[in-house]
N, C-alpha and C positions, 0 to 999 in steps of 0.2 A: 283066332281072328285078330286079336290085339297084336300078337307077335308078327303076323303077316303084315299088318298095317305098319308096324315099326320097321320091318324089313324094307317095305316099299319106300317109306320116307327116307330111310338110310341110303337106299340105292339111288333115290332121286337126288339126295344131297351130294352123294359121291359123284354122280354123273354131272351135276351142275358145276361142282368144283373142278372136275376134270375138264369139262368144256371150257370153263373160264381160263384155266391154266394153259390149255392148248391155244386158246385165242391170244392170250397175252404173250405166250412164247413166240408165236408167229408174228404178232405185232411188234414186239421188241426187236426181233431179228430184222424185220423189214426197216424199222426206223433207224437202227444202228448201222445198217448196210448203206442207207442213203440219208445220212443225218442232215446234210446241207439242204436237200430238197424239202425235208419236213420243217426245218427252221424257216425257210423261205415261205412255205405255205402258212405257217402260224403267223408270221409277220404280216403277210398279205391279208389273212382273215381278220387280224386285229385292225388293220387300216380300213377294211371294207365294212365290217360290222360295228367297229368302234366309232365310225364317223357319225353315228346317230347321237353321240354324246353332245354334239352342238345343239341338238333339239331339246335338251333337258331344260325345263323351267321348274325351279324348286317351288313347291307348294308350302307356304309357311302360315297360311291363314288358320287360326286356331280351330275354327269349326270344321275345316276340311281335314284336320289332322286327327281329331279325337272322336268325333261323333259320326255315326252312319248318316248317309245322305237323307234318310227317311226320318231321322230324329226331329222332334218338334223344334228344338233350338236351331238345328241346321236348316230346316225348311224356312223358318222365320228369318234367319240371317240372310239366306239367299234371296228371299222375297224382298227384304229391305234394300239390298244392293241393287236389285233390278227395278224396283217400283218407286223408291223414294229418292228424290234428288237431294243432295246435301250441299247447301249453298256456301258453306264455309268450313275451313279447317283451322284448328287452333294450334298456335305455337306458344309455349310457356317458357318463362324464365323466372328464376327465384334467386333473390339476393339474400345471403345469410351473413350476419355480422353480430357482434356483441350488442349493437344498437343500430338499427337501420334508419332511425330518425335523426341523422346527423348530416352536416354539410358534405362530408366525404362521400357518403353513400349517394346523395343527390347528384354529386358530380359524376359518379359512376353511372347513374341512371340516364343523365343527359348524353353522356358519351355512348352508352348502349343504344339510345334512341338514334343517334347519328350513325352508329355502326349498322343498324338495321336498315336505315334509309339508303345506305351505300351498298347494301347487298345487291348483286346483279347477276343475272344468268348469262349464258353464252350469247343469247340473242339480245342482250341489253335490257331485259325486263327487270325493273326495280320494284321496290316496295309499293310505290304509288301506282304501278301498273297491275299488280296482282292482289292488292289489298281489298278486303271487303269494306264497302263504304256504307255509311249511315247518314241520315239527314242531320244537319246542324240546325238545331231548333232555337235559333235566335230570332224569335218572332216579336215584332213591335205591334202592339194593339192600341197604340195611341189614336186619338181622334183623327189627326192628320194622316196617319198611316192607313186608317180604315177608309177615309175619303179617297186616298190615292188608289187603294186596292179596288174600291168600287168602280172608279173610272177605268182601271185596267181590266176589270171583269166585264165591263160593258163593251170594251173593245175586242175582247177575245175570250173564248170559252176555255180557259186554262184548265188543264187537268194533269194529273200525274199517274203513271201506269206502273204496275209492278208485274213481275213475271208470275205465271201460273204455276211454275215448277218449284217455287220456293218452299222449302221445308226446313226451317232453321236447324242448324246445328251439326257439328261434328259430334260423334257419339260420346267422346270423352268429356265435353263440357258445353252443353247447350243451356247453361243455367245462369247467365248473367242477367239478373232482373233489371239492370239499368239500360239494356239495349232500348233505344228509342223512348226511354222513360224520362218524363219531364221532372219528376220528383218522386220521393218515396210515397208508398200507398197512403200513408197517414196524412201526407201533405196535400194530397189532391182534394181540392174543394169543389165538389160537383157543380154547385151553382155558378162558380166562376167560369167553368168550362162551357156552360150553356150559351155563352156569347158566341161560340163557334156555330151553334145550331140556330141562333136567332138571326144570323146574317144569311144572305143568300148562299146557296151551295157553291155557285160559281165563284163568289168572292172567297169563301173558305178554301176552296180547292186551288184558287189562284195563289193564296198564301202558301199552301202546301207546295205548290209547284215552284215557288221561288226559293225554297230551301236549298242551300248548298249541301254538299256531301263531303265527309271527311273519312280518312282511313281509320278503321276501328282498331285502336291501340289502347290498351289499358296500361298507362304508365303515369305515376304521380306527377312527373315533371310537366304534364299537360297543364297543371294548375298554374304554372308560371309561363304558359304559352310557348314552351320549349325554347325560351330565351336563355341562351347559354351564359350571357353576361350576368343576367339577374341571378340565375341558379348558382353560378360560381361564387356569388357574394352573399348567399343566404346565411342567416344565423340559425342556430338550433331552436331558438325561441320562435322564430318565424315558421320554421318547419312544423313544430309541434302545434302551433296555433292553426295552421292550415289543415293539418291532418285531423284535427279534432272538431272541425266545423264544416258543415255542409255548405259548399259554395257553388256558384255557377261556373261550370267549366268554360274557359275562354275558347276552347277548341270545339266542343260539341254543343255548347249552349244549354246544357242540362245540369240540374243539381247533382253534385258529385261528392262522395265521401269515400276515402280509401281505408276506412277502418277494417273492412272485411278482408282486405288483402294483407293485413298484418298478421303475423303468426309467431309461434314459439312462445317463450316466456315474456309476458306483457306486464309492464309496471305502469301504475297510474299515480298521479299526484292527489293532493287533498281535494281538488276540484273534480276529480273523476276523469281527468284528461290523460290520455295515453302519452307517456313521456319516454317509453322504451319498448322496443319490440325486436325480436331476433331475426325475423324474416319478412320478406315482402315479395308478393307475386305480381307478375306482369304477363300480359297476353298480346299477341299479334294475330289477327284473324285474316286468313287468306281466302279469297273468294274462289268458288268453283264455277268456272265458266261453262254452263251447260250447253252453250252453242258450239263448243268444241268437242272433239272426240274424248270420251271418258276413258281414263286409264285406272286400273285397279292396282293399288299398292300392296305391299307385303302383309298389311293388316286386314286387307279386304275392303278398305275404304276407297272411294273413287275421287278422282281429281283430274284437272286438265294438265296438259304437259307443262305449260309455263309455270303454273302454281307448284307442281311437284318438283320441278327443277329448282325453283326459288327456295323451297323448303330445304333441299339438300345443301344449297349454298348458304342458307341461314345456319344450318348445323355447323358447317365449316367455319363460318364467322364466329359463332358462339364458342367453338372449341379454342379458336385463337384468342378471343377476347378473355376467356376464362383464365388463360395463362398470364394475362396482363393485369389481373386484379391486384389492387393494393393489399398490403399486409393486413390481415384480419378480416378481409371481405372475400366471400366465395360466391361464385356464380354457378347455378345449376340450371339446366335447360332440358326441354323435351318437346317433341312434336310427333305427328303421325308418321313422319318419314324415318324416325330414329330406329324403328324396329328393323327395317331393311338395311339401314346404315350399320347397325351393330351386327346383323347377320353377315354382312360383307366383311366386317372387321374380323369376326370370329372365324369366317371361312379362311381368311388369310392366315390367322393364327393356327387353325387346325391343319392347314396345308404345311406350315412349318413343322408342327408336331409330327405330322405324317412322314415328312421327309426325314426328320431326325429319327423317328421310329424305324423307318426302313434302313437308315444308316447304322443304327445300333444292332438291328437284326442281321445286317450284312456282316458286321464284325463277329457276331455270335455264331452265325451259320458257317462263316468261313473258318472259324476256329474249330467247330465241331466236325466239319466235313474233311478238312485237310490236316496236314501234319506240319510241324514247325521246321520246314526246310524249303528251299527255293524250288524244289521240283514237286513235292507232294502237297504244297498249298493249292487250294482250288478256288481262287478269286473269280475266275471266269465262270465256273460252274455255279458258284454262289450267286453271282450276278444274273446268270441265266434263270436260276430258280426264282429269285425275286422278280425277275422280269416276267416270268410266266404268271406270277401272281398279279402283277400290274396289268398285264395284257388281259387277264381274266376279268379284272375290274372294269377295264375300258370296254371290252366286248359286252359284258353283262349290262352295264349302264347304257351303252349305245343301242344294244338290241332291244332292251326294254323301252327305250325312248322311241325307237322305230315303231314299236307296238302301242305307243301312246300310254304306257303305264306311268302314272304320276310319280314324280320323285319328291319325297318329303324329307323333312328335317332329320327324322330318325335314320334315314338311309346313310347319313354321314358316318355312322359307326361301321358300315360294312367293310371298308378297307382293313380295319383291324381284325374283323372276323375272318375274312378271306386270307389275311396274312397268317393267322394262327393255323388254319386248316392246311394251307399250302405248305408251310414249313414242316408240319407233321408228316405230310405225304413225302416231302423230300427226304426226311430222316428215315422213313420206312424203306424207301427205295435204296438209299445209300447203305443202310444197315444190311439189307439183303445182298447188295453188291459186295460189300466188304467181307461178309461171311463166305461168299464164293471165292473172293480174291485170296483168302487165307489158305485155300486148298491148292498147294503147288502142283498137285497131280493134274489139275485141269490145264495148266499151262503147257504140259508136255503132250497134250493131245489136241485133236481138232476142236474139242470143246473149249480150249483155252483162247480161241480168237475172241476179239472184242464183241462182234455181233452175237456170238453164241453165249458169252457171259452176260451180255445185256439181256438176251432172250431169257436165260435162266433167272436172272434177277427179276424181270418183270413177271415171269411165271409165278414166282413166289410172292412178290410184293403186290402184284396187280389185284389179286383176290382180296387182299387186306384193305387196300385203299378204295376198292370198289364197294366193299361192305360199309366202310365208314362214310364214304360219300353218299351212298344210297340212304344211310341212316340220317345223315344231315339233311338231305333233300326231302326225305319223308317228314322229318320234324318241322322244317320250315314250310313244307307243302301244306301241312295242317294249318299253319298260321295264315296261309293264303285265303282260308275260308273265314277268317275273322271279320267281324263287322266294323272293327276299328280301322279307319282308312290308313293311318300311319303304320300300324302293325301289318296290315295286308300288303301295303306297298313295300315295306322292308322285306317281308318274307318272299314276295315275288322276285325282287332284285337278288335276294340271297340265293334262291333256288337256281336262277339263271347263272349267277356268278359261280356257285359251287359246281354246277354242271360243266361250265366252261373250264374251270380250274382243273377238274378231274381229267378232262381231255388234254389240256396243255401239260399237265404234269406227266402224263403217259406219252406225250409226244415231244413237246419242245424241250422239257427238262431231260428226258431220256436221250434225245438226239444230241444235246449239248454234253451229256455225260459221255457219250461215245466219242465225241470230238476231244473232250478234255482228257479222257483216258488214253487216247492215242498220243496226245502231247506228253502225258506222264511217262508212258512206256518208251517214248523216244528221248526221254530225259531232257526235255526242254524246260526253260525257265517258266515259272508259273505266271510271271508278269510280262516278260519279253520273250515271245515264242521263238524269236530268231536265235536266241542263245541256247546252245545245246551242250550238255556236260558229258564228260567221259565217265566211264563206269566207276572209276575209283575216286572221283572228285568229291561227290556229295552222296552220303549214304541215303538209302531209301527211307530210313526212319532214324531220327536223332535220339530216340529213347527206346529202350528194350521193350517196355510195356505200353508204349503209346498206341499200338494197334488196338488195344482194348477200348480206347476212347476215354476222355476225361470223366464223363458221367459214370461209365461202368467202373472206372477206377475208384470214384467216390463211393459208390455203393459197395464195392468189394473191400476196399481198404479202410473205410471210415464208418459209414452208416451201419453196415452189417456187424461191425466189430462191437459197437456200443448199443445198438438198438435192442438186442435180445438179452441184455442184462436185466436183473431184477429191478434195479433202480429205474432204468428206462421204461420198463413195463408199468411200474407204479405211476411214473410221471405221465405216461400216455393215457392210462385209465383215468387219472384225476383230471387231466386236461379235457378229455372227452366228456366226462360228466359235467364239468364246469361249463363248457361250451354249450352242451345240450340244455342245461338249466337256464343259461343266459338266453338262448334262443326261445325257449318256452316262455320265459318272463317277457321278452320283447314282443312276442306274438300276442300274448294276452293283453298287453297294454298298447297295442298298435292302434293308431288313430289315422283315419284317412283325411288328408288335407292337400289341396292342389294350389300351387302358386306359380304363376307364369314367370316370376322373377328367378325361379330355380334354374330356368333354361338360359339365363342371361349371365354373363360374367359379372361378378360382384363389383369389379372396379369400373364398370361401364357407366357413362354419364346418365343413362336411362335409370339404372338402379339407384344411383346416387340421388337423382331428382325425386324418385318415388319415395325413397327412405326419408328424404328431407320433408316432403309433403306430408307423409304419414305421421312424422314426429311433430311437426310444427302446426299442422291443421288436423287435429285428431277427431273433430266432430264430423268432418265431411267424408262420406263414404263413396262408394262406386256409383257411377251414373247409370241411368236406365231410361227407357222410353215406353210410353203407352201409345199404341198405334191403333187408329180407327180408320178402316178403309171401306169406301162405298157404303157408308152408313146413311140411313134415312134420317137426316138431322131434324126435320120437322117433327117426326114422331118420337125420335129417340133422344132428343136433347135433355129432357128431364131425367131420364135414366142414366145417361152418360154423365150429366152434371152431378148426380148423386154419387156416382163412382168417383169422380174427381174430388168431391168434398170428403168422401170416406178416406181416400188416399191422403188428403190434406191432414186429416186427423190421425193417420196411421202412426203408431209408435215405431214403425220400422223405417220410416223415411225421414231424412234430414230436411229436405225441402222439395217442393214440386212447383213448377211454373205452369199452373193451370189457369185457363182463361175464363172459366165459368163464373167465378165470383165477380171478376171485373165486368163481365158481360151483364150479369144481373144488376150491378150498380149502375152501369151505363143505361140500360133499358128503364130502370126505375127513375133515375135522375132526369133523363131526357124525355121519355115517353110515359112515365108514371105507370108502368106495367110491372107487376111482381111476377117474375118467372117461376117462383115457387108455387104460385097459385093459378097462373094462367099459362096455357100452352099456346105458342105462336103458330099461326098458319104459315104456309109456304111463302107467301108474299111478305109477310111481316119478318120472318126469319131472314130472308134474302136482303131486305132493305136494312133492317137494324144491324145485321152482322156486317154488311158492307160499310155502313157508317162507323160501326164500332172499330173496325180494323184500320180506319183512317183517323180515328180520334186519339186524343192523349190517353184514353182508357186502354185501348187495344192495339195501338201501333206496334208495340213490342212483340205481339203475338202473330203478326202478319206473316212472317216467314215460317210459321209452323203449319201452315195450311197449303196443300197442293190442290190447285183448282183446275177445273176442266177448261177454263178460258182465262184470258187476262181481264182485269177490270181496273177502272180508273176511279179516282176520287169523285164521289157524287153518284156513282153507279151502284146498282144492286149487285150483291155478291153472286157470282156464278156458282154452279154446283160444286160442292166440296168433294174432291176425290179421296184425299187422304189428310188426316189430321194427326199431329204428333204432339204429345205432352211429355216434356223431359222432366226428370226428377233425379234426386240423389238419395241413395240409401244412407242411413246413419252408419257410423263406423262400428264394426263388430269386433269383438275380442277374438284374437287369434286362438285357434284351438277349440273354440266353443262351437255350439251348434246353432247360434243365433242366426247366422246367415241362411241356413236351410229353413229355419222357421219363417224368416222374413220372405224368402223367395216363394215358399208355398202359400203363405198368406196373401201375397200380392197376386199370385196365379189364381187363387181361389176367387178373389174379388173380381178379377178380370173375366174369368170364365163364367161366373154367374151373370155378369153384365152382358157378355157376348150372347148368352142364351135369351136374354130379355129384349135386347134391341132388335130393330128391324133393319134390313139392308135393301139397297136398291136392286131390284130384280132385273131391270132392263139395261143395266150397264154393260153386260157381257163379261163382267169381271166379278169373281167371287168376293163378297164382302166378309170382313173379319175384324175382330177386335182382339188384340193380344199385347202381352207385355214382353219386352226384350231388354236385355242388358248384356254387355260383352262379358262381364265377369261371371255371368250365370253358367257359362260353359264349364268353368272350374267347379262351381257349386253343384252342377248336375253330376259331375264325376264323383264329388264327395258323397253325394246322396246315394249313388249306386254302390 
């Protein structure tokens, strides 16, 4: 029975092989008989199916590349993009010098300020048009001012309105505690601020309404009102004195101290004053105009067209200004648009590498396919083979784009994969052809015609390249079932590309082989077909043994001569054992760690900025967000507040900008109610929270709340749709598991709170409380 089964399988194998050989024989004969037609068909197919390549949009958002769409992080990320408006985007610059507290650095800072002001888009949008503006809190509470305000309040019911869509912060830095802040937390004297609540609301709101607004820029030269003449004449003593004392900003009217922006090695004098620092950070905040169409950038963050274009122009300006730095001073910079800018730069670099790679392979293949004389060189055939590879890539990408398959960053390596497989197929076909060509008996019969020899070649080579192509397709086909989006996309494109390559190698390359062979037998020049040589002018081969090929000569004459000696055997065994031991040792000590910087060129300005920041500001870790959506705040405020206070005390966080402590102080100071002991009713919460967000206690938190409606100063707060609490992790040691412990600890706290709070059931939108951080995508991978 077993023997019969073996015979059946053997017969089936023989019949399958015979059928394939017969098919490829007929196909080779047909193609070689009408080579011009098949070349034209291949070119037309490339133009037709490859046109879809213009539809390709590269997906570079990290959550779309690594995690399945159903993963918790991916779901939360997509939810944030669609539900939470981001009112600003951060642009960072860092100055590094031996000491940044010098007149030379201050001159650089004022020049940088003016450079940024001059940045302009094609539509003429400048910094003043796209900047995020904040109130200038220069409030005069003198008696004459109050009398004047009372008169103005009686004449008009002034108010100031904010948008309901505000939810402060770009993901990377929503943590400036000085936004809208009149002074540090310790300097706030509650009873001093009750003057605002002892006067009529209309008067208080009229004061708020008169506040001017200024572009939000964090640059120490604001302390000298951006006066270039004054700044150019500063002494180092004046600079040190200003940096070490909290003063009122002449631009924003708030108390300001730039100690936190100083980094690197810091030195102090006997008074405890900072006299030397190696780095200084600055920021420029670009507004996101939610009244305009939102555009998603390469990082997945949204912005309006004007702001995104200005950010790109800002990068160009920074690149140019960085080259103009004085000796000993370096400028590093970063913004949300840099990821796309660097991707564009690397795409150009990869394009150059790809062209050079094809050029090198052209020389290599031409050397291997041809012989060193002007007749038997095969540059045309080599170009045709590489062209079939390029056409396969174009059709593969275009066809997949027509089918709306996403193109991801990993797909960029596909040209090198297709190149290797395609050249292998070319060598197989040419080896079979050369083996036939060595039999002079074929040339004396009808079997010696070019179509017949091509047919016999494809009969022998077709089965081989079919099996290898099917193996490759099957391997990558399995990858198409992967849940990792980037791997699935790469495998889909690879399957289509390899399939098209197989067809083109059996068609376009074979057709060009027939054409080139006809040229060779007519003894025409390999480069100039119009030149034809006589029989005795140029020999068919310049060397006696060249027909064997260089590689075959290497194995026959060199490798086989020495490989089988006792010495070589010992060397091979020792090398194998050593490599095996090294592999086992490496696998035992293998540790999983993900870093997005690995995918970016080391010399890019983005990597240089991050390296500088990590070195000079070692305490500040990655940012994150706590999001509460459609929560019943009246019932859940104590529970949510407890979570915020737990996070405040968490050893895993560097800082958290939570509003609950300030709200408790405000309610206690103004209304003498202790939120720790008394729960507010709906009316109280709406009234107190509305006043809180317009007070010096809570104005800085205003943009962290997305409301169901607009509200003005003096009005009760509308229902809160979404609240965001930004924080920073502390810096974790590379290679440790601290980050995983921190991530899971924060997740656990948030999930416990999510189970205890209540949500609005009549909103039509599912309520949720969750933690999100962009870096956690890498941490999730590490944990797996």
